[in-house]
The first five atom37 places (N, CA, C, CB, O) and aatype in JSON, in Angstrom:
{
  "aatype": [20, 20, 20, 20, 20, 20, 20, 20, 20, 20, 20, 20, 20, 20, 20, 20, 20, 20, 20, 20, 20, 20, 20, 20, 20, 20, 20, 20, 20, 20, 20, 20, 20, 20, 20, 20, 20, 20, 20, 20, 20, 20, 20, 20, 20, 20, 20, 20, 20, 20, 20, 20, 20, 20, 20, 20, 20, 20, 20, 20, 20, 20, 20, 20, 20, 20, 20, 20, 20, 20, 20, 20, 20, 20, 20, 20, 20, 20, 20, 20],
  "atom_mask": [
    [1, 1, 1, 1, 1],
    [1, 1, 1, 1, 1],
    [1, 1, 1, 1, 1],
    [1, 1, 1, 1, 1],
    [1, 1, 1, 1, 1],
    [1, 1, 1, 1, 1],
    [1, 1, 1, 1, 1],
    [1, 1, 1, 1, 1],
    [1, 1, 1, 1, 1],
    [1, 1, 1, 1, 1],
    [1, 1, 1, 1, 1],
    [1, 1, 1, 1, 1],
    [1, 1, 1, 1, 1],
    [1, 1, 1, 1, 1],
    [1, 1, 1, 1, 1],
    [1, 1, 1, 1, 1],
    [1, 1, 1, 1, 1],
    [1, 1, 1, 1, 1],
    [1, 1, 1, 1, 1],
    [1, 1, 1, 1, 1],
    [1, 1, 1, 1, 1],
    [1, 1, 1, 1, 1],
    [1, 1, 1, 1, 1],
    [1, 1, 1, 1, 1],
    [1, 1, 1, 1, 1],
    [1, 1, 1, 1, 1],
    [1, 1, 1, 1, 1],
    [1, 1, 1, 1, 1],
    [1, 1, 1, 1, 1],
    [1, 1, 1, 1, 1],
    [1, 1, 1, 1, 1],
    [1, 1, 1, 1, 1],
    [1, 1, 1, 1, 1],
    [1, 1, 1, 1, 1],
    [1, 1, 1, 1, 1],
    [1, 1, 1, 1, 1],
    [1, 1, 1, 1, 1],
    [1, 1, 1, 1, 1],
    [1, 1, 1, 1, 1],
    [1, 1, 1, 1, 1],
    [1, 1, 1, 1, 1],
    [1, 1, 1, 1, 1],
    [1, 1, 1, 1, 1],
    [1, 1, 1, 1, 1],
    [1, 1, 1, 1, 1],
    [1, 1, 1, 1, 1],
    [1, 1, 1, 1, 1],
    [1, 1, 1, 1, 1],
    [1, 1, 1, 1, 1],
    [1, 1, 1, 1, 1],
    [1, 1, 1, 1, 1],
    [1, 1, 1, 1, 1],
    [1, 1, 1, 1, 1],
    [1, 1, 1, 1, 1],
    [1, 1, 1, 1, 1],
    [1, 1, 1, 1, 1],
    [1, 1, 1, 1, 1],
    [1, 1, 1, 1, 1],
    [1, 1, 1, 1, 1],
    [1, 1, 1, 1, 1],
    [1, 1, 1, 1, 1],
    [1, 1, 1, 1, 1],
    [1, 1, 1, 1, 1],
    [1, 1, 1, 1, 1],
    [1, 1, 1, 1, 1],
    [1, 1, 1, 1, 1],
    [1, 1, 1, 1, 1],
    [1, 1, 1, 1, 1],
    [1, 1, 1, 1, 1],
    [1, 1, 1, 1, 1],
    [1, 1, 1, 1, 1],
    [1, 1, 1, 1, 1],
    [1, 1, 1, 1, 1],
    [1, 1, 1, 1, 1],
    [1, 1, 1, 1, 1],
    [1, 1, 1, 1, 1],
    [1, 1, 1, 1, 1],
    [1, 1, 1, 1, 1],
    [1, 1, 1, 1, 1],
    [1, 1, 1, 1, 1]
  ],
  "atom_positions": [
    [[32.68, -29.69, -54.17], [32.79, -30.67, -55.22], [31.39, -30.9, -55.78], [33.42, -32.0, -54.69], [30.45, -31.15, -55.03]],
    [[31.26, -30.81, -57.08], [29.97, -31.12, -57.71], [29.87, -32.64, -57.84], [29.82, -30.4, -59.11], [30.84, -33.3, -58.18]],
    [[28.7, -33.16, -57.57], [28.51, -34.61, -57.64], [28.63, -35.1, -59.08], [27.15, -35.0, -57.06], [29.28, -36.12, -59.35]],
    [[28.01, -34.38, -59.99], [27.97, -34.82, -61.39], [28.8, -33.88, -62.25], [26.51, -34.88, -61.9], [28.45, -32.71, -62.45]],
    [[29.93, -34.41, -62.76], [30.81, -33.62, -63.61], [31.15, -34.46, -64.84], [32.11, -33.18, -62.85], [31.04, -35.69, -64.82]],
    [[31.56, -33.79, -65.91], [31.95, -34.56, -67.1], [33.23, -35.37, -66.83], [32.16, -33.63, -68.3], [34.06, -34.98, -66.01]],
    [[33.37, -36.46, -67.52], [34.54, -37.34, -67.46], [34.63, -38.13, -66.16], [35.79, -36.54, -67.63], [34.75, -39.36, -66.19]],
    [[34.59, -37.45, -65.01], [34.76, -38.11, -63.73], [33.81, -37.44, -62.75], [36.26, -38.04, -63.23], [33.78, -36.21, -62.67]],
    [[33.03, -38.22, -62.01], [32.11, -37.56, -61.09], [32.83, -37.1, -59.83], [30.96, -38.52, -60.73], [33.99, -37.45, -59.6]],
    [[32.13, -36.31, -59.04], [32.73, -35.74, -57.84], [33.18, -36.78, -56.83], [31.77, -34.83, -57.19], [34.16, -36.56, -56.11]],
    [[32.48, -37.9, -56.79], [32.85, -38.95, -55.84], [34.19, -39.58, -56.25], [31.74, -40.03, -55.77], [35.05, -39.82, -55.41]],
    [[34.34, -39.83, -57.55], [35.61, -40.38, -58.03], [36.76, -39.4, -57.78], [35.51, -40.72, -59.54], [37.85, -39.79, -57.37]],
    [[36.5, -38.12, -58.04], [37.53, -37.11, -57.85], [37.89, -36.98, -56.37], [37.05, -35.75, -58.39], [39.07, -36.93, -56.03]],
    [[36.89, -36.95, -55.5], [37.14, -36.87, -54.06], [37.93, -38.09, -53.58], [35.81, -36.75, -53.28], [38.85, -37.96, -52.77]],
    [[37.56, -39.25, -54.09], [38.26, -40.48, -53.7], [39.74, -40.4, -54.08], [37.61, -41.71, -54.37], [40.6, -40.82, -53.3]],
    [[40.03, -39.86, -55.26], [41.43, -39.7, -55.68], [42.17, -38.7, -54.79], [41.5, -39.26, -57.15], [43.31, -38.93, -54.4]],
    [[41.51, -37.58, -54.48], [42.15, -36.56, -53.63], [42.43, -37.15, -52.25], [41.24, -35.31, -53.5], [43.54, -37.02, -51.74]],
    [[41.42, -37.78, -51.66], [41.61, -38.37, -50.34], [42.64, -39.5, -50.37], [40.28, -38.88, -49.79], [43.37, -39.71, -49.41]],
    [[42.69, -40.23, -51.49], [43.67, -41.3, -51.65], [45.09, -40.78, -51.59], [43.45, -42.03, -52.96], [45.98, -41.43, -51.05]],
    [[45.3, -39.6, -52.15], [46.63, -38.98, -52.1], [47.02, -38.69, -50.66], [46.66, -37.69, -52.94], [48.16, -38.93, -50.26]],
    [[46.08, -38.17, -49.88], [46.36, -37.9, -48.47], [46.65, -39.2, -47.7], [45.18, -37.16, -47.82], [47.52, -39.24, -46.84]],
    [[45.91, -40.25, -48.04], [46.11, -41.53, -47.37], [47.51, -42.09, -47.64], [45.05, -42.54, -47.82], [48.09, -42.76, -46.78]],
    [[48.05, -41.81, -48.83], [49.4, -42.26, -49.15], [50.44, -41.66, -48.21], [49.75, -41.9, -50.58], [51.52, -42.23, -48.01]],
    [[50.1, -40.51, -47.62], [51.01, -39.84, -46.69], [50.62, -40.05, -45.23], [51.06, -38.36, -47.0], [51.08, -39.33, -44.35]],
    [[49.77, -41.05, -44.99], [49.42, -41.42, -43.64], [48.31, -40.59, -43.02], [50.61, -41.32, -42.79], [48.03, -40.71, -41.82]],
    [[47.67, -39.75, -43.8], [46.54, -38.96, -43.31], [45.29, -39.73, -43.71], [46.54, -37.47, -43.91], [44.86, -39.68, -44.87]],
    [[44.72, -40.45, -42.75], [43.74, -41.49, -43.05], [42.27, -41.13, -42.99], [43.97, -42.57, -42.16], [41.45, -41.84, -43.58]],
    [[41.89, -40.06, -42.29], [40.45, -39.84, -42.09], [40.12, -38.37, -41.88], [39.96, -40.65, -40.91], [41.01, -37.56, -41.62]],
    [[38.84, -38.02, -42.0], [38.4, -36.63, -41.78], [38.7, -36.12, -40.38], [36.92, -36.52, -42.04], [38.71, -34.91, -40.16]],
    [[38.95, -37.01, -39.43], [39.28, -36.58, -38.07], [40.7, -36.02, -37.97], [39.11, -37.74, -37.11], [41.01, -35.3, -37.02]],
    [[41.55, -36.34, -38.94], [42.94, -35.85, -38.93], [42.93, -34.36, -39.27], [43.84, -36.64, -39.95], [42.2, -33.93, -40.16]],
    [[43.72, -33.58, -38.55], [43.72, -32.12, -38.72], [44.14, -31.66, -40.11], [44.62, -31.5, -37.7], [43.76, -30.56, -40.52]],
    [[44.9, -32.46, -40.84], [45.33, -32.07, -42.18], [44.44, -32.6, -43.31], [46.74, -32.55, -42.41], [44.68, -32.33, -44.48]],
    [[43.41, -33.35, -42.94], [42.49, -33.88, -43.95], [41.76, -32.71, -44.61], [41.46, -34.89, -43.31], [41.27, -31.83, -43.9]],
    [[41.68, -32.68, -45.93], [41.0, -31.56, -46.59], [39.49, -31.6, -46.35], [41.29, -31.57, -48.09], [38.87, -32.66, -46.41]],
    [[38.93, -30.44, -46.08], [37.48, -30.34, -45.92], [36.87, -30.3, -47.31], [37.07, -29.08, -45.07], [37.32, -29.55, -48.17]],
    [[35.84, -31.11, -47.52], [35.19, -31.12, -48.82], [33.67, -31.16, -48.63], [35.66, -32.32, -49.66], [33.14, -31.91, -47.81]],
    [[33.02, -30.32, -49.4], [31.56, -30.27, -49.41], [31.09, -30.62, -50.82], [31.02, -28.86, -48.97], [31.66, -30.17, -51.81]],
    [[30.06, -31.43, -50.9], [29.48, -31.8, -52.19], [28.28, -30.89, -52.45], [29.06, -33.31, -52.21], [27.47, -30.66, -51.55]],
    [[28.17, -30.4, -53.65], [27.04, -29.58, -54.08], [26.36, -30.32, -55.21], [27.49, -28.13, -54.51], [26.99, -30.63, -56.22]],
    [[25.07, -30.59, -55.05], [24.41, -31.44, -56.04], [22.92, -31.19, -56.13], [24.66, -32.89, -55.71], [22.28, -30.74, -55.18]],
    [[22.39, -31.49, -57.29], [20.93, -31.47, -57.48], [20.33, -32.81, -57.06], [20.58, -31.16, -58.95], [19.11, -32.93, -56.96]],
    [[21.18, -33.81, -56.81], [20.69, -35.11, -56.36], [20.31, -35.02, -54.89], [21.76, -36.22, -56.59], [21.16, -34.8, -54.03]],
    [[19.03, -35.2, -54.61], [18.55, -35.04, -53.23], [18.26, -36.36, -52.53], [17.32, -34.19, -53.22], [17.93, -36.38, -51.35]],
    [[18.37, -37.46, -53.25], [18.11, -38.75, -52.65], [19.17, -39.05, -51.58], [18.09, -39.86, -53.72], [20.36, -38.79, -51.8]],
    [[18.76, -39.58, -50.46], [19.67, -39.86, -49.34], [20.81, -40.79, -49.74], [18.9, -40.48, -48.19], [21.89, -40.71, -49.15]],
    [[20.6, -41.65, -50.71], [21.68, -42.56, -51.12], [22.87, -41.81, -51.7], [21.15, -43.57, -52.15], [24.01, -42.26, -51.55]],
    [[22.63, -40.66, -52.35], [23.73, -39.85, -52.89], [24.51, -39.2, -51.74], [23.19, -38.77, -53.86], [25.74, -39.14, -51.76]],
    [[23.77, -38.71, -50.75], [24.4, -38.1, -49.57], [25.26, -39.14, -48.86], [23.33, -37.53, -48.59], [26.41, -38.87, -48.51]],
    [[24.72, -40.32, -48.66], [25.45, -41.38, -47.96], [26.7, -41.8, -48.74], [24.54, -42.6, -47.75], [27.75, -42.04, -48.14]],
    [[26.58, -41.88, -50.06], [27.74, -42.26, -50.87], [28.83, -41.21, -50.76], [27.34, -42.46, -52.34], [30.01, -41.54, -50.62]],
    [[28.45, -39.94, -50.81], [29.44, -38.86, -50.69], [30.14, -38.93, -49.33], [28.76, -37.48, -50.87], [31.37, -38.83, -49.26]],
    [[29.38, -39.1, -48.29], [29.96, -39.14, -46.95], [30.79, -40.4, -46.74], [28.86, -39.05, -45.89], [31.73, -40.39, -45.94]],
    [[30.46, -41.47, -47.43], [31.21, -42.72, -47.26], [32.64, -42.63, -47.79], [30.49, -43.86, -47.95], [33.5, -43.41, -47.38]],
    [[32.9, -41.7, -48.7], [34.26, -41.56, -49.23], [35.05, -40.48, -48.49], [34.22, -41.23, -50.71], [36.23, -40.28, -48.77]],
    [[34.4, -39.78, -47.53], [35.12, -38.79, -46.73], [34.64, -37.37, -46.89], [36.54, -38.84, -47.07], [35.14, -36.48, -46.2]],
    [[33.68, -37.14, -47.77], [33.14, -35.79, -47.93], [32.34, -35.45, -46.67], [32.23, -35.68, -49.22], [31.48, -36.22, -46.25]],
    [[32.64, -34.31, -46.08], [32.07, -33.97, -44.79], [30.71, -33.3, -44.83], [33.01, -33.1, -44.07], [29.96, -33.37, -43.85]],
    [[30.36, -32.66, -45.92], [29.09, -31.94, -45.98], [28.49, -32.09, -47.37], [29.29, -30.44, -45.63], [29.19, -32.39, -48.33]],
    [[27.18, -31.88, -47.45], [26.47, -32.06, -48.71], [25.38, -31.0, -48.79], [25.86, -33.51, -48.83], [24.5, -30.95, -47.92]],
    [[25.43, -30.16, -49.81], [24.42, -29.13, -50.02], [23.66, -29.42, -51.31], [25.06, -27.72, -50.07], [24.22, -29.95, -52.27]],
    [[22.39, -29.07, -51.3], [21.55, -29.29, -52.47], [21.5, -28.03, -53.33], [20.13, -29.71, -52.06], [21.44, -26.92, -52.81]],
    [[21.51, -28.22, -54.65], [21.33, -27.12, -55.59], [19.84, -26.79, -55.71], [21.94, -27.47, -56.99], [19.01, -27.69, -55.62]],
    [[19.51, -25.55, -55.91], [20.42, -24.41, -55.84], [20.75, -24.12, -54.39], [19.8, -23.18, -56.52], [19.87, -24.07, -53.54]],
    [[22.02, -23.92, -54.12], [22.45, -23.64, -52.75], [21.88, -22.3, -52.31], [24.01, -23.63, -52.64], [21.94, -21.32, -53.05]],
    [[21.33, -22.28, -51.14], [20.74, -21.07, -50.59], [21.8, -20.3, -49.79], [19.51, -21.4, -49.7], [22.67, -20.9, -49.16]],
    [[21.71, -18.98, -49.83], [22.68, -18.13, -49.14], [22.81, -18.5, -47.65], [22.27, -16.66, -49.27], [23.93, -18.6, -47.16]],
    [[21.7, -18.7, -46.92], [21.85, -19.07, -45.5], [22.66, -20.36, -45.3], [20.48, -19.23, -44.86], [23.45, -20.45, -44.36]],
    [[22.46, -21.34, -46.17], [23.21, -22.6, -46.06], [24.69, -22.38, -46.32], [22.65, -23.66, -47.03], [25.54, -22.95, -45.64]],
    [[25.01, -21.55, -47.31], [26.41, -21.25, -47.63], [27.07, -20.47, -46.49], [26.51, -20.47, -48.94], [28.21, -20.75, -46.12]],
    [[26.35, -19.49, -45.96], [26.9, -18.71, -44.84], [27.11, -19.58, -43.61], [25.97, -17.53, -44.51], [28.1, -19.43, -42.9]],
    [[26.17, -20.49, -43.36], [26.32, -21.41, -42.24], [27.57, -22.28, -42.42], [25.07, -22.3, -42.11], [28.33, -22.48, -41.47]],
    [[27.78, -22.78, -43.62], [28.96, -23.59, -43.91], [30.24, -22.79, -43.69], [28.91, -24.11, -45.36], [31.18, -23.28, -43.06]],
    [[30.27, -21.55, -44.19], [31.45, -20.7, -44.01], [31.69, -20.43, -42.54], [31.27, -19.37, -44.77], [32.83, -20.46, -42.08]],
    [[30.63, -20.17, -41.8], [30.77, -19.91, -40.36], [31.31, -21.14, -39.63], [29.42, -19.49, -39.75], [32.13, -21.02, -38.72]],
    [[30.84, -22.33, -40.02], [31.32, -23.57, -39.39], [32.81, -23.77, -39.63], [30.54, -24.78, -39.93], [33.53, -24.29, -38.77]],
    [[33.26, -23.35, -40.81], [34.67, -23.53, -41.16], [35.56, -22.41, -40.65], [34.8, -23.64, -42.65], [36.79, -22.49, -40.72]],
    [[34.92, -21.36, -40.14], [35.65, -20.2, -39.62], [36.56, -19.6, -40.69], [36.47, -20.6, -38.38], [37.72, -19.28, -40.43]],
    [[36.03, -19.46, -41.91], [36.79, -18.9, -43.02], [36.79, -17.39, -43.01], [36.25, -19.41, -44.33], [37.66, -16.76, -43.6]],
    [[35.82, -16.8, -42.34], [35.77, -15.33, -42.25], [35.57, -14.93, -40.81], [34.64, -14.75, -43.13], [35.5, -13.73, -40.51]]
  ]
}
């Protein structure tokens, strides 16, 4: 999820997505069906990271994302 997008920022969008899951009783990132979301942003101030994580976003990468950071994220998620 990009932090800064036109019309609606990534935090608002993530909040809506997570809100949909909450409507079905899936309440937190600890739940196995909770969607994994990573924020990608040029905002490096810790307050942006904290705000993203406060709505349920599990990871935060800074732009430009470096290949090692992306590979580490993929490895953590066991996508490959």
